[in-house]
VOLO-917979 format. One record per residue (C-alpha): residue in one letter; y negated, z, x negated; chain; residue number from 1. Coordinates in pm, 1 decimal, m for minus. Each point is the difference from the previous one (the first is absolute). Layout:
BEGIN
   resn          Y          Z          X   chain   resi
      A          Y          Z          X       A    NUM
...
This chain:
BEGIN
   resn          Y          Z          X   chain   resi
      M     5318.9    11580.5     2806.4       A      1
      F     m275.4      143.1     m217.9       A      2
      K       24.9      336.5      170.1       A      3
      K      371.4       20.6      m75.8       A      4
      K      m58.2     m120.4     m356.7       A      5
      D     m243.2      285.4      m44.1       A      6
      I      248.6      262.6      114.7       A      7
      F      279.6     m123.7     m228.1       A      8
      F     m219.2      m43.9     m305.1       A      9
      T     m207.1      315.0       48.3       A     10
      T      322.5      197.8       40.1       A     11
      F      134.6     m149.5     m323.1       A     12
      E     m324.4      104.1     m169.9       A     13
      A       38.2      351.7      139.3       A     14
      M      357.9       16.1     m130.9       A     15
      A     m116.4     m112.8     m345.2       A     16
      D     m281.7      256.4        3.3       A     17
      T      240.7      278.4       97.6       A     18
      L      247.4     m105.6     m266.4       A     19
      L     m266.6       14.1     m270.0       A     20
      E     m122.2      342.0      119.0       A     21
      A      358.1      128.6       m1.1       A     22
      T       77.0     m125.0     m351.8       A     23
      E     m329.7      139.5     m131.1       A     24
      Y       79.5      337.3      156.2       A     25
      F      352.7      m11.4     m141.9       A     26
      A     m121.0      m95.3     m349.1       A     27
      H     m271.7      265.6        0.2       A     28
      N      244.9      274.5       92.0       A     29
      V      277.4      m92.0     m242.7       A     30
      S     m241.9      m35.0     m290.9       A     31
      S       m8.7      381.0      m24.1       A     32
      N      214.9      290.8      112.2       A     33
      L       56.8       m1.3      375.0       A     34
      K     m127.3      333.0      123.2       A     35
      D      103.8      m61.3      361.7       A     36
      V      290.4     m241.3       37.7       A     37
      K       25.3       76.9      371.4       A     38
      T     m355.0     m121.5       67.3       A     39
      F       56.9     m297.2     m231.6       A     40
      A      311.9     m110.0      190.7       A     41
      K     m165.5       66.2      338.1       A     42
      T     m305.5     m211.2      m86.2       A     43
      M      217.6     m286.2     m123.2       A     44
      K      196.7       19.4      326.5       A     45
      E     m328.8      m32.6      190.7       A     46
      Y      m80.6     m319.6     m190.8       A     47
      E      345.8     m134.3       80.4       A     48
      S      m37.8       88.2      369.0       A     49
      Q     m336.5     m175.3       12.1       A     50
      C      161.6     m313.3     m140.5       A     51
      D      273.1       24.3      264.4       A     52
      R     m271.3       m3.4      266.5       A     53
      Y     m140.3     m320.6     m148.9       A     54
      V      347.8     m153.5       11.3       A     55
      H       22.9       93.9      368.2       A     56
      T     m339.8     m162.4       64.4       A     57
      I      112.5     m327.5     m158.2       A     58
      L      333.1       m6.4      184.3       A     59
      T     m174.1       72.4      330.4       A     60
      E     m248.5     m282.3      m58.0       A     61
      L      277.5     m240.9     m100.3       A     62
      N      179.1       66.9      325.5       A     63
      K     m300.8     m109.6      205.7       A     64
      T     m148.7     m271.4     m221.2       A     65
      F       96.8     m364.5       30.4       A     66
      I     m212.2     m144.1     m284.4       A     67
      T      m10.1      192.9     m327.3       A     68
      P     m216.3      m67.3     m309.6       A     69
      I      307.1      m45.5     m221.0       A     70
      E      371.3      m44.6       82.0       A     71
      R      146.7      284.7      202.3       A     72
      E      282.6       47.1     m249.7       A     73
      D     m255.9       27.8     m281.4       A     74
      I     m188.1      266.7      194.2       A     75
      M      325.7      189.7       47.8       A     76
      A       99.0      m35.7     m365.7       A     77
      L     m340.7      107.5     m128.9       A     78
      T      m13.3      296.4      238.2       A     79
      G      346.8      114.9     m101.1       A     80
      S      m55.7      m38.6     m372.7       A     81
      L     m332.1      189.8        7.2       A     82
      D      165.7      277.2      201.3       A     83
      D      286.5       15.5     m251.9       A     84
      V     m247.1       77.2     m280.7       A     85
      L     m147.1      297.2      185.7       A     86
      D      346.6      118.6      105.8       A     87
      G      109.8      m19.8     m363.1       A     88
      I     m282.4      204.4     m145.2       A     89
      E       23.2      256.6      281.8       A     90
      A      372.6       38.3      m70.3       A     91
      C      m86.4       68.4     m365.4       A     92
      A     m256.5      263.2       97.6       A     93
      S      249.1      172.9      231.0       A     94
      R      237.9       44.7     m295.0       A     95
      F     m257.2      211.9     m182.4       A     96
      E       15.0      249.4      286.5       A     97
      M      376.1      m19.5       56.5       A     98
      Y       81.9       36.9     m369.4       A     99
      H     m276.5      253.6      m73.0       A    100
      I     m155.0     m216.3     m268.2       A    101
      E     m344.7      133.3      m89.4       A    102
      E      m35.6     m144.4     m348.4       A    103
      P       m7.4     m381.4        4.7       A    104
      D       70.4     m153.3     m341.4       A    105
      E     m169.1     m284.3     m186.6       A    106
      F      239.9     m259.2      142.7       A    107
      I      m78.3       94.2      360.4       A    108
      T     m370.3      m22.1      m85.3       A    109
      L       49.3     m348.1     m148.0       A    110
      F      196.1     m117.5      305.0       A    111
      A     m272.3      137.8      226.8       A    112
      D     m264.4     m193.2     m192.9       A    113
      I      200.6     m322.5       30.9       A    114
      L       35.2       56.3      374.8       A    115
      K     m372.6       63.5       35.6       A    116
      R      m77.9     m323.5     m183.5       A    117
      C      253.3     m184.2      218.0       A    118
      A     m175.0      135.1      309.7       A    119
      Q     m337.3     m116.8     m134.1       A    120
      Q      139.7     m351.1      m44.6       A    121
      L      165.3       10.1      342.7       A    122
      K     m328.2       93.3      161.1       A    123
      S     m174.0     m289.6     m177.0       A    124
      A      272.9     m239.7      113.6       A    125
      I       m7.5      115.6      363.6       A    126
      Y     m377.7      m32.8       18.5       A    127
      L       23.2     m350.0     m147.9       A    128
      L      255.9      m83.7      269.3       A    129
      T     m228.8      118.5      279.1       A    130
      Q     m283.4     m205.9     m151.4       A    131
      K      235.8     m303.0       m8.5       A    132
      K      m39.9      m30.1     m378.8       A    133
      L      369.2      m73.9      m35.6       A    134
      L       14.7     m155.6     m346.3       A    135
      A     m196.1      293.3     m143.0       A    136
      I      285.0      231.1      107.3       A    137
      R      211.7     m133.0     m287.3       A    138
      E     m198.0      200.1     m257.6       A    139
      P       69.9      346.8      146.2       A    140
      A      356.5     m110.5       84.1       A    141
      I       63.3      m84.2     m365.3       A    142
      A     m157.4      332.1     m104.9       A    143
      I      239.5      187.0      232.8       A    144
      N      298.4     m183.5     m152.7       A    145
      E     m117.2      103.6     m346.9       A    146
      L      m42.1      362.0      109.5       A    147
      E      349.9        0.8      147.9       A    148
      N      132.6     m123.5     m336.7       A    149
      Q     m182.7      288.4     m168.5       A    150
      A      170.1      240.7      242.2       A    151
      D      340.5     m150.8      m87.4       A    152
      D      m68.2       58.8     m368.7       A    153
      L     m126.2      352.4       68.3       A    154
      L      314.9       86.9      194.8       A    155
      R      217.8      m97.0     m294.9       A    156
      V     m211.2      210.3     m236.5       A    157
      C      m12.9      308.8      219.5       A    158
      I      373.3       m4.7       85.8       A    159
      T       80.0      m29.5     m372.2       A    160
      S     m232.2      291.6      m75.0       A    161
      L      140.9      203.5      287.9       A    162
      F      359.6      m19.0     m123.2       A    163
      A     m109.0       64.7     m358.5       A    164
      N     m215.8      304.6       70.0       A    165
      V      105.3      171.8      324.3       A    166
      S      319.1      206.8      m12.4       A    167
      D      m23.3      164.7      343.0       A    168
      P      205.7     m230.7      227.0       A    169
      I     m185.5      103.0      317.1       A    170
      E     m338.7      m70.8     m154.1       A    171
      L      131.2     m330.5     m132.3       A    172
      I      121.4     m107.6      345.5       A    173
      K     m331.2       94.0      163.1       A    174
      R     m216.8     m181.0     m253.3       A    175
      K      224.3     m306.4       m8.2       A    176
      E      m21.9      m41.8      376.2       A    177
      I     m379.1       29.1        0.7       A    178
      Y      m34.3     m253.8     m284.2       A    179
      E      227.7     m244.6      181.8       A    180
      R     m181.9       43.5      330.7       A    181
      L     m334.7      m59.2     m167.5       A    182
      E      128.6     m316.4     m164.5       A    183
      Q      150.4     m114.3      329.8       A    184
      T     m340.5       42.9      164.3       A    185
      T     m147.7     m245.4     m250.3       A    186
      D      277.0     m239.0      111.3       A    187
      Y     m133.9       37.6      353.7       A    188
      C     m346.7      m91.7     m128.6       A    189
      E      150.0     m314.1     m150.8       A    190
      D      159.9      m76.3      337.9       A    191
      V     m349.9       m1.3      152.4       A    192
      A     m117.7     m237.7     m273.4       A    193
      N      296.7     m230.5       65.2       A    194
      T      m73.1        1.4      373.4       A    195
      L     m360.7      m93.2      m71.9       A    196
      E      119.0     m286.5     m222.6       A    197
      T      207.9     m128.7      293.3       A    198
      I     m306.6       15.8      224.7       A    199
      I     m200.0     m196.1     m258.4       A    200
      M      263.6     m274.8      m14.3       A    201
      R       20.7      m30.0      378.3       A    202
      N     m373.4       m8.8       60.2       A    203
      S     m151.8     m181.1     m299.1       A    204
């Protein structure tokens, strides 16, 4: 039992570590002009592929494990929601290459910072889970909810600004999609927090 607990929890920790590295890399690159969007998108894809390998590890272990440290459905939900976050931010990064965007604006930078702070809180929460400090998870979960609210507010501001200041319809469409994808990725972070809250209720 303890061996299997280790593999599930250490893999969750690895996913959280990878997610934080990916958001830090994303935030660092969009905080200034992107000199090489191809490399940027490729590196983000590598982070996403690494997370997919962790998902495969967890699913493989679930298929051969009878006793799990937390409910099987909670393991599945947490795995899927963490993977969604990395998929979301990788999809955003791919748009920079597809749309030839080399000059991120202040709104993209602000979204990236929110995502990085979400990832920091997610990492804290996952490590608290693996240490069985369940009630302590509520603090980072609440912080993630607050960050997601900030992203909602930011989306309203940046869409308003976009339609007020950008006359090129193609540029408007490109920026709008990236803003919305970034905000949606913060929704995925909140999904992780909600899954963790469910785990707390079932195991406290």
